[in-house]
Backbone as CSV, one residue per row, in Angstrom:
resi,resn,N_x,N_y,N_z,CA_x,CA_y,CA_z,C_x,C_y,C_z
1,MET,-15.059,3.638,-17.074,-13.947,4.603,-17.094,-13.793,5.230,-15.704
2,LEU,-12.582,5.186,-15.182,-12.324,5.752,-13.858,-12.524,7.257,-13.874
3,ARG,-13.251,7.790,-12.892,-13.478,9.229,-12.858,-12.364,9.936,-12.094
4,ARG,-12.347,11.241,-12.213,-11.300,12.038,-11.585,-11.471,12.080,-10.070
5,GLY,-10.345,12.306,-9.387,-10.422,12.540,-7.949,-9.562,11.616,-7.118
6,LEU,-10.040,11.326,-5.928,-9.299,10.566,-4.929,-9.664,9.085,-4.980
7,TYR,-8.646,8.247,-5.035,-8.795,6.793,-4.987,-8.272,6.366,-3.614
8,VAL,-9.164,5.937,-2.738,-8.782,5.574,-1.366,-8.512,4.078,-1.269
9,ILE,-7.335,3.738,-0.769,-6.991,2.347,-0.483,-7.070,2.146,1.026
10,LEU,-8.053,1.362,1.448,-8.202,1.043,2.865,-7.319,-0.161,3.167
11,ASP,-6.238,0.078,3.873,-5.276,-0.969,4.207,-5.538,-1.444,5.639
12,GLN,-5.791,-2.741,5.783,-6.173,-3.280,7.085,-5.137,-2.996,8.168
13,GLU,-3.865,-3.180,7.844,-2.820,-2.968,8.849,-2.714,-1.507,9.254
14,VAL,-2.799,-0.611,8.285,-2.714,0.816,8.587,-3.896,1.254,9.451
15,LEU,-5.101,0.786,9.100,-6.286,1.154,9.883,-6.216,0.604,11.301
16,ARG,-5.698,-0.607,11.425,-5.567,-1.197,12.756,-4.589,-0.389,13.604
17,ALA,-3.486,0.039,13.005,-2.496,0.833,13.738,-3.063,2.177,14.165
18,GLU,-4.012,2.707,13.386,-4.618,3.998,13.698,-5.908,3.859,14.501
19,ALA,-6.270,2.628,14.868,-7.484,2.345,15.642,-8.739,2.904,14.972
20,LEU,-8.812,2.741,13.642,-9.980,3.171,12.881,-10.713,1.941,12.355
21,GLU,-12.021,1.927,12.559,-12.842,0.790,12.162,-13.139,0.880,10.661
22,PRO,-12.788,-0.145,9.877,-12.861,-0.020,8.420,-14.260,0.183,7.856
23,VAL,-15.258,-0.501,8.395,-16.610,-0.365,7.845,-17.169,1.021,8.152
24,GLU,-16.921,1.512,9.349,-17.361,2.863,9.698,-16.705,3.892,8.780
25,LEU,-15.415,3.733,8.550,-14.706,4.674,7.688,-15.191,4.574,6.238
26,ALA,-15.345,3.358,5.741,-15.812,3.178,4.370,-17.201,3.777,4.177
27,THR,-18.069,3.592,5.149,-19.419,4.148,5.062,-19.376,5.660,4.938
28,ALA,-18.532,6.287,5.750,-18.421,7.749,5.716,-17.771,8.223,4.422
29,LEU,-16.740,7.515,3.963,-16.041,7.920,2.739,-16.939,7.809,1.509
30,CYS,-17.875,6.863,1.532,-18.752,6.673,0.380,-19.750,7.817,0.212
31,GLU,-19.783,8.739,1.159,-20.578,9.947,0.968,-19.902,10.898,-0.017
32,LEU,-18.612,10.670,-0.282,-17.872,11.488,-1.243,-17.922,10.820,-2.621
33,PRO,-17.868,11.594,-3.688,-17.855,11.014,-5.039,-16.451,10.551,-5.435
34,LEU,-15.922,9.604,-4.688,-14.551,9.143,-4.888,-14.353,8.539,-6.278
35,ALA,-13.110,8.598,-6.750,-12.767,7.894,-7.980,-12.947,6.395,-7.784
36,ALA,-12.542,5.884,-6.614,-12.696,4.465,-6.304,-12.295,4.229,-4.849
37,LEU,-12.677,3.064,-4.350,-12.284,2.600,-3.018,-11.749,1.183,-3.179
38,GLN,-10.691,0.864,-2.443,-10.090,-0.475,-2.525,-9.854,-1.026,-1.128
39,TRP,-10.090,-2.317,-0.956,-9.765,-3.004,0.290,-8.489,-3.800,0.098
40,ARG,-7.522,-3.563,1.004,-6.200,-4.185,0.929,-5.902,-4.840,2.262
41,ALA,-5.736,-6.160,2.265,-5.515,-6.895,3.511,-4.476,-7.979,3.259
42,LYS,-3.222,-7.572,3.199,-2.132,-8.470,2.822,-1.918,-9.603,3.820
43,GLU,-2.274,-9.369,5.076,-1.984,-10.354,6.115,-3.172,-11.250,6.449
44,SER,-4.291,-11.077,5.774,-5.496,-11.836,6.100,-5.650,-13.061,5.203
45,GLY,-6.382,-14.043,5.718,-6.702,-15.223,4.942,-7.893,-14.993,4.030
46,SER,-8.129,-15.933,3.141,-9.179,-15.800,2.142,-10.557,-15.609,2.758
47,ARG,-10.854,-16.362,3.808,-12.179,-16.286,4.423,-12.449,-14.888,4.974
48,ASP,-11.449,-14.316,5.662,-11.635,-12.985,6.245,-11.726,-11.906,5.168
49,ILE,-10.912,-12.033,4.124,-10.973,-11.056,3.030,-12.342,-11.093,2.372
50,LEU,-12.834,-12.284,2.077,-14.130,-12.411,1.423,-15.244,-11.845,2.294
51,ALA,-15.181,-12.106,3.589,-16.211,-11.584,4.487,-16.235,-10.059,4.466
52,MET,-15.048,-9.428,4.481,-15.003,-7.968,4.463,-15.469,-7.424,3.113
53,LEU,-15.056,-8.059,2.039,-15.495,-7.614,0.718,-17.017,-7.634,0.619
54,ARG,-17.626,-8.662,1.160,-19.083,-8.783,1.074,-19.808,-7.726,1.902
55,VAL,-19.134,-7.183,2.888,-19.707,-6.065,3.644,-19.530,-4.753,2.877
56,LEU,-18.354,-4.575,2.294,-18.037,-3.295,1.661,-18.679,-3.117,0.282
57,VAL,-18.895,-4.204,-0.444,-19.469,-4.094,-1.792,-20.795,-3.337,-1.804
58,PRO,-21.799,-3.723,-0.985,-23.070,-2.983,-1.048,-22.949,-1.541,-0.569
59,LEU,-22.067,-1.270,0.374,-21.869,0.108,0.821,-21.449,0.993,-0.346
60,CYS,-20.492,0.494,-1.123,-19.990,1.267,-2.259,-21.005,1.325,-3.396
61,GLN,-21.621,0.201,-3.694,-22.568,0.168,-4.800,-23.762,1.080,-4.549
62,ASN,-24.223,1.138,-3.314,-25.375,1.985,-2.986,-25.074,3.465,-3.174
63,ARG,-23.788,3.832,-3.130,-23.386,5.229,-3.303,-22.713,5.491,-4.643
64,GLY,-22.633,4.478,-5.471,-22.041,4.666,-6.789,-20.539,4.841,-6.785
65,VAL,-19.866,4.311,-5.759,-18.407,4.391,-5.673,-17.804,3.087,-6.189
66,PRO,-17.009,3.110,-7.246,-16.389,1.882,-7.750,-15.534,1.227,-6.666
67,PHE,-15.683,-0.088,-6.513,-14.996,-0.791,-5.429,-14.132,-1.913,-5.983
68,PHE,-12.857,-1.913,-5.559,-11.873,-2.878,-6.024,-11.313,-3.686,-4.859
69,ALA,-11.086,-4.974,-5.098,-10.329,-5.803,-4.173,-8.862,-5.756,-4.577
70,ASN,-7.976,-5.932,-3.621,-6.546,-5.973,-3.903,-6.106,-7.418,-4.133
71,ASP,-5.412,-7.647,-5.225,-4.746,-8.918,-5.531,-5.672,-10.067,-5.944
72,ARG,-6.717,-10.320,-5.159,-7.482,-11.561,-5.276,-8.665,-11.429,-6.236
73,ALA,-8.431,-11.751,-7.495,-9.498,-11.679,-8.484,-10.609,-12.686,-8.182
74,ASP,-10.239,-13.859,-7.671,-11.252,-14.876,-7.360,-12.216,-14.377,-6.296
75,LEU,-11.671,-13.752,-5.250,-12.522,-13.251,-4.172,-13.310,-12.020,-4.626
76,ALA,-12.703,-11.206,-5.475,-13.411,-10.046,-6.018,-14.642,-10.490,-6.793
77,ALA,-14.494,-11.541,-7.594,-15.626,-12.041,-8.373,-16.693,-12.653,-7.466
78,LEU,-16.283,-13.419,-6.471,-17.240,-14.033,-5.548,-18.049,-12.995,-4.782
79,ALA,-17.390,-11.902,-4.407,-18.045,-10.878,-3.589,-18.845,-9.883,-4.419
80,GLY,-18.691,-9.910,-5.740,-19.403,-8.960,-6.583,-18.754,-7.603,-6.666
81,CYS,-17.439,-7.539,-6.470,-16.720,-6.270,-6.593,-16.777,-5.760,-8.039
82,ASP,-16.593,-4.454,-8.182,-16.511,-3.895,-9.530,-15.233,-4.334,-10.236
83,GLY,-14.167,-4.501,-9.451,-12.913,-4.856,-10.086,-11.884,-5.360,-9.109
84,VAL,-10.691,-5.606,-9.637,-9.564,-6.078,-8.846,-8.338,-5.275,-9.252
85,HIS,-7.474,-5.024,-8.280,-6.208,-4.363,-8.552,-5.100,-5.383,-8.364
86,VAL,-4.259,-5.542,-9.386,-3.185,-6.536,-9.323,-1.823,-5.862,-9.387
87,GLY,-0.864,-6.514,-8.750,0.506,-6.013,-8.741,1.358,-6.727,-9.769
88,GLN,2.636,-6.431,-9.744,3.562,-7.001,-10.710,3.771,-8.500,-10.515
89,HIS,3.452,-9.023,-9.326,3.678,-10.436,-9.044,2.374,-11.209,-8.892
90,ASP,1.262,-10.601,-9.298,-0.036,-11.268,-9.247,-0.391,-11.797,-10.641
91,MET,-1.633,-12.232,-10.803,-2.095,-12.671,-12.117,-1.933,-11.546,-13.137
92,ARG,-1.583,-11.915,-14.355,-1.496,-10.943,-15.436,-2.886,-10.444,-15.799
93,VAL,-2.936,-9.242,-16.347,-4.220,-8.652,-16.712,-4.990,-9.561,-17.664
94,GLY,-4.316,-10.099,-18.660,-4.975,-10.980,-19.619,-5.529,-12.238,-18.971
95,GLU,-4.807,-12.774,-17.986,-5.269,-13.971,-17.282,-6.509,-13.665,-16.458
96,VAL,-6.492,-12.511,-15.799,-7.662,-12.114,-15.011,-8.867,-11.930,-15.917
97,ARG,-8.661,-11.256,-17.041,-9.780,-10.980,-17.946,-10.365,-12.265,-18.509
98,LYS,-9.524,-13.240,-18.796,-10.012,-14.512,-19.326,-10.800,-15.283,-18.269
99,ALA,-10.312,-15.284,-17.026,-10.954,-16.056,-15.966,-12.165,-15.352,-15.371
100,PHE,-12.090,-14.013,-15.315,-13.150,-13.239,-14.666,-13.517,-12.041,-15.551
101,PRO,-14.194,-12.300,-16.660,-14.413,-11.243,-17.662,-15.261,-10.079,-17.175
102,ARG,-16.012,-10.271,-16.099,-16.869,-9.181,-15.604,-16.074,-8.109,-14.862
103,LEU,-14.906,-8.467,-14.333,-14.163,-7.554,-13.474,-13.422,-6.477,-14.261
104,GLN,-13.454,-5.250,-13.746,-12.516,-4.237,-14.191,-11.150,-4.564,-13.572
105,ILE,-10.088,-4.121,-14.234,-8.747,-4.502,-13.773,-7.837,-3.283,-13.754
106,GLY,-7.252,-3.036,-12.583,-6.198,-2.050,-12.453,-4.888,-2.751,-12.178
107,VAL,-3.783,-2.150,-12.590,-2.484,-2.803,-12.417,-1.456,-1.797,-11.918
108,SER,-0.614,-2.231,-10.984,0.463,-1.397,-10.454,1.663,-1.410,-11.382
109,THR,2.241,-0.231,-11.619,3.517,-0.127,-12.325,4.410,0.827,-11.538
110,HIS,5.711,0.556,-11.553,6.636,1.312,-10.704,7.723,2.041,-11.486
111,ASP,7.705,1.870,-12.786,8.632,2.611,-13.641,8.060,2.616,-15.056
112,LEU,8.695,3.344,-15.936,8.156,3.504,-17.281,8.227,2.205,-18.086
113,GLU,9.190,1.370,-17.805,9.281,0.080,-18.497,8.094,-0.806,-18.139
114,GLN,7.770,-0.879,-16.855,6.602,-1.661,-16.437,5.316,-1.082,-17.017
115,LEU,5.236,0.224,-17.074,4.066,0.877,-17.655,3.890,0.458,-19.114
116,GLN,4.974,0.492,-19.876,4.901,0.128,-21.285,4.533,-1.340,-21.470
117,SER,4.933,-2.181,-20.537,4.573,-3.604,-20.614,3.103,-3.831,-20.285
118,ALA,2.564,-2.983,-19.419,1.177,-3.161,-18.975,0.163,-2.668,-20.001
119,LEU,0.477,-1.596,-20.693,-0.507,-0.952,-21.562,-1.054,-1.849,-22.680
120,PRO,-0.250,-2.687,-23.324,-0.808,-3.537,-24.385,-1.872,-4.515,-23.893
121,GLU,-1.891,-4.813,-22.598,-2.907,-5.710,-22.053,-4.233,-5.002,-21.802
122,ARG,-4.254,-3.689,-22.019,-5.452,-2.865,-21.937,-6.163,-2.967,-20.584
123,PRO,-5.450,-2.672,-19.498,-6.110,-2.617,-18.198,-7.099,-1.454,-18.169
124,ASP,-8.010,-1.488,-17.216,-8.987,-0.405,-17.089,-8.359,0.849,-16.501
125,TYR,-7.265,0.680,-15.770,-6.426,1.805,-15.366,-5.051,1.274,-15.001
126,VAL,-4.064,2.156,-15.019,-2.734,1.810,-14.535,-2.381,2.726,-13.373
127,ALA,-1.849,2.145,-12.313,-1.318,2.930,-11.201,0.182,3.083,-11.411
128,PHE,0.713,4.248,-11.058,2.130,4.530,-11.290,2.708,5.195,-10.048
129,GLY,3.818,4.650,-9.555,4.447,5.233,-8.386,5.252,4.211,-7.600
130,PRO,5.757,4.588,-6.439,5.419,5.795,-5.682,6.019,7.073,-6.292
131,VAL,5.148,8.061,-6.481,5.600,9.326,-7.036,6.446,10.084,-6.029
132,PHE,6.015,10.071,-4.765,6.733,10.727,-3.676,7.064,9.695,-2.604
133,PRO,7.974,10.014,-1.680,8.291,9.061,-0.600,7.037,8.673,0.179
134,THR,6.937,7.394,0.529,5.760,6.888,1.223,6.167,6.027,2.407
135,ALA,5.347,6.078,3.456,5.592,5.247,4.635,4.580,4.122,4.743
136,SER,3.744,3.956,3.717,2.646,2.994,3.807,3.037,1.581,3.406
137,LYS,4.219,1.405,2.825,4.692,0.076,2.460,6.001,-0.209,3.169
138,ARG,6.192,-1.464,3.559,7.399,-1.838,4.299,8.648,-1.723,3.429
139,ASP,8.544,-2.150,2.179,9.688,-2.101,1.260,9.255,-1.406,-0.029
140,PRO,9.090,-0.091,0.015,8.592,0.616,-1.167,9.589,0.597,-2.312
141,GLU,9.055,0.662,-3.518,9.898,0.762,-4.697,10.517,2.155,-4.742
142,ALA,11.459,2.348,-5.631,12.118,3.646,-5.757,11.111,4.721,-6.167
143,THR,11.274,5.897,-5.588,10.392,7.013,-5.906,10.593,7.448,-7.355
144,THR,9.481,7.669,-8.072,9.570,8.040,-9.479,9.727,9.546,-9.673
145,GLY,9.018,10.339,-8.865,9.033,11.792,-9.024,8.031,12.266,-10.056
146,LEU,7.791,13.564,-10.063,6.814,14.155,-10.973,7.248,14.082,-12.430
147,ALA,8.549,14.138,-12.684,9.021,14.091,-14.067,8.629,12.775,-14.728
148,ALA,8.798,11.677,-14.005,8.415,10.373,-14.560,6.901,10.262,-14.679
149,LEU,6.173,10.848,-13.731,4.710,10.846,-13.832,4.263,11.604,-15.078
150,GLU,4.945,12.684,-15.385,4.614,13.442,-16.598,4.868,12.598,-17.850
151,GLN,5.959,11.853,-17.859,6.231,10.960,-18.988,5.168,9.868,-19.078
152,ALA,4.784,9.330,-17.916,3.738,8.308,-17.900,2.436,8.861,-18.452
153,SER,2.109,10.080,-18.072,0.880,10.723,-18.540,0.865,10.849,-20.058
154,ALA,2.022,11.118,-20.628,2.116,11.273,-22.078,2.016,9.942,-22.811
155,GLN,2.274,8.838,-22.100,2.326,7.534,-22.753,1.046,6.720,-22.640
156,VAL,0.178,7.031,-21.655,-0.961,6.149,-21.393,-2.094,6.307,-22.397
157,GLY,-2.105,7.394,-23.165,-3.197,7.590,-24.107,-4.524,7.736,-23.379
158,ALA,-5.514,6.925,-23.773,-6.854,7.013,-23.172,-6.982,6.194,-21.895
159,THR,-5.956,5.442,-21.522,-6.022,4.630,-20.309,-5.901,5.520,-19.077
160,PRO,-6.861,5.462,-18.147,-6.758,6.286,-16.934,-5.473,5.984,-16.161
161,LEU,-4.855,7.041,-15.659,-3.610,6.939,-14.903,-3.869,7.323,-13.453
162,VAL,-3.471,6.456,-12.536,-3.633,6.706,-11.109,-2.252,6.882,-10.488
163,ALA,-1.971,8.079,-10.013,-0.711,8.333,-9.315,-0.845,7.838,-7.876
164,ILE,0.222,7.250,-7.349,0.179,6.739,-5.985,1.516,6.993,-5.300
165,GLY,1.457,7.203,-3.990,2.681,7.331,-3.209,2.943,8.716,-2.689
166,GLY,2.671,8.940,-1.398,3.045,10.184,-0.739,2.292,11.417,-1.185
167,ILE,1.110,11.262,-1.775,0.351,12.414,-2.256,-0.285,13.148,-1.076
168,GLU,-0.001,14.432,-0.965,-0.552,15.268,0.093,-1.129,16.535,-0.529
169,MET,-1.700,17.396,0.309,-2.361,18.593,-0.208,-1.421,19.472,-1.020
170,ASP,-0.169,19.578,-0.588,0.746,20.482,-1.296,1.195,19.945,-2.649
171,SER,0.941,18.670,-2.922,1.321,18.095,-4.220,0.114,17.658,-5.048
172,ALA,-1.080,17.684,-4.459,-2.258,17.137,-5.135,-2.577,17.867,-6.432
173,ARG,-2.430,19.189,-6.443,-2.770,19.929,-7.652,-1.767,19.657,-8.777
174,GLN,-0.511,19.420,-8.421,0.468,19.027,-9.435,0.111,17.667,-10.020
175,VAL,-0.281,16.742,-9.146,-0.677,15.409,-9.603,-1.905,15.493,-10.495
176,ALA,-2.848,16.370,-10.146,-4.092,16.490,-10.906,-3.858,16.913,-12.352
177,ARG,-2.760,17.611,-12.609,-2.444,18.020,-13.992,-2.052,16.829,-14.854
178,LEU,-1.581,15.761,-14.199,-0.946,14.669,-14.930,-1.680,13.343,-14.860
179,ALA,-2.549,13.166,-13.879,-3.187,11.874,-13.657,-4.700,12.027,-13.500
180,THR,-5.398,10.964,-13.842,-6.847,10.947,-13.673,-7.215,10.982,-12.200
181,ALA,-6.487,10.238,-11.395,-6.784,10.134,-9.965,-5.493,10.015,-9.175
182,GLY,-5.605,10.277,-7.889,-4.486,10.090,-6.977,-4.895,9.116,-5.895
183,ALA,-4.079,8.093,-5.664,-4.390,7.075,-4.662,-3.629,7.333,-3.378
184,VAL,-4.324,7.167,-2.253,-3.684,7.307,-0.949,-3.994,6.090,-0.089
185,ILE,-3.037,5.722,0.732,-3.213,4.638,1.691,-3.243,5.220,3.103
186,GLY,-2.132,5.807,3.525,-2.060,6.355,4.877,-2.355,7.836,4.963
187,GLY,-2.358,8.515,3.835,-2.434,9.975,3.848,-3.622,10.574,4.540
188,ILE,-4.778,9.908,4.480,-5.963,10.481,5.121,-6.196,9.952,6.534
189,VAL,-5.509,8.866,6.910,-5.801,8.258,8.215,-4.673,8.377,9.230
190,ARG,-3.441,8.510,8.763,-2.328,8.508,9.710,-2.384,9.745,10.596
191,GLY,-2.560,9.513,11.906,-2.647,10.606,12.861,-3.984,11.311,12.894
192,ALA,-4.962,10.811,12.144,-6.271,11.484,12.098,-6.987,11.396,13.433
193,GLY,-6.939,10.252,14.066,-7.552,10.101,15.374,-9.031,9.791,15.362
194,SER,-9.720,10.029,14.256,-11.159,9.781,14.199,-11.602,9.657,12.752
195,VAL,-12.747,9.028,12.563,-13.313,8.907,11.217,-13.677,10.270,10.639
196,PRO,-14.341,11.164,11.396,-14.665,12.478,10.814,-13.440,13.255,10.335
197,GLU,-12.337,13.185,11.061,-11.130,13.886,10.640,-10.558,13.259,9.368
198,ALA,-10.571,11.925,9.289,-10.094,11.257,8.083,-10.934,11.640,6.870
199,VAL,-12.238,11.764,7.056,-13.124,12.132,5.952,-12.887,13.579,5.531
200,LEU,-12.641,14.462,6.498,-12.314,15.853,6.157,-11.063,15.912,5.285
201,ARG,-10.047,15.145,5.650,-8.823,15.104,4.848,-9.103,14.548,3.455
202,ALA,-9.923,13.489,3.404,-10.256,12.885,2.123,-10.999,13.876,1.230
203,ARG,-11.923,14.619,1.809,-12.696,15.592,1.024,-11.771,16.658,0.429
204,ALA,-10.847,17.153,1.241,-9.929,18.189,0.764,-9.041,17.658,-0.360
205,LEU,-8.522,16.440,-0.188,-7.682,15.842,-1.223,-8.480,15.554,-2.491
206,HIS,-9.694,15.055,-2.310,-10.529,14.758,-3.474,-10.796,16.034,-4.277
207,ASP,-11.111,17.111,-3.579,-11.372,18.375,-4.281,-10.134,18.848,-5.039
208,ALA,-8.968,18.743,-4.399,-7.726,19.178,-5.042,-7.399,18.327,-6.256
209,LEU,-7.636,17.008,-6.150,-7.330,16.113,-7.246,-8.372,16.178,-8.369
210,SER,-9.595,16.578,-8.009,-10.668,16.676,-8.997,-10.612,17.977,-9.777
211,TYR,-10.325,19.059,-9.056,-10.456,20.385,-9.641,-9.143,21.131,-9.734
212,GLY,-8.046,20.442,-9.452,-6.748,21.115,-9.449,-6.315,21.629,-10.786
213,THR,-6.932,21.123,-11.865,-6.551,21.586,-13.202,-7.394,22.763,-13.676
214,LEU,-8.414,23.132,-12.912,-9.319,24.198,-13.348,-8.760,25.571,-13.043
């Protein structure tokens, strides 16, 4: 079961643009009790993705941070990841579960119709968004807003809900009322300039997303 708090997506392109070294950042972030950490490398080949996953898996496991690969269930299984996150155009949740039964599975949804289609497949969590405008994707889907997130929260039942897209400190406590976790891609690293600054931002967001309902 996904725990409350911050779900960090380490995106290779975003980190490269910010001149932040991914293993150094992941090591520092794993000092926090994150909801999860994910490696996302859309432009890399299979060999490079697998090599990075094999470095990041023990870092996360040693600190008890659930670790997910993006898209590639085959590579997630080979590397010993806790799970895989799939999008609307990747393998279906049922297909992943049949082929790789050990993996936890998260799935992206971008509107309430997609959410309703995903839930019967019983993913380990559903991501919903972008809730707010985001600059982390080249062609982002339409922004859902908090009202749709509230509807999603009412529909997921016991399935953990991960809000994603443009989550910042001023919105984190609102998100915490409605979702188990909040996922960020660029929010903690864009303009940070250093790993310690990125971790400070992550800690603040994690606290807001973990305890914002108290």
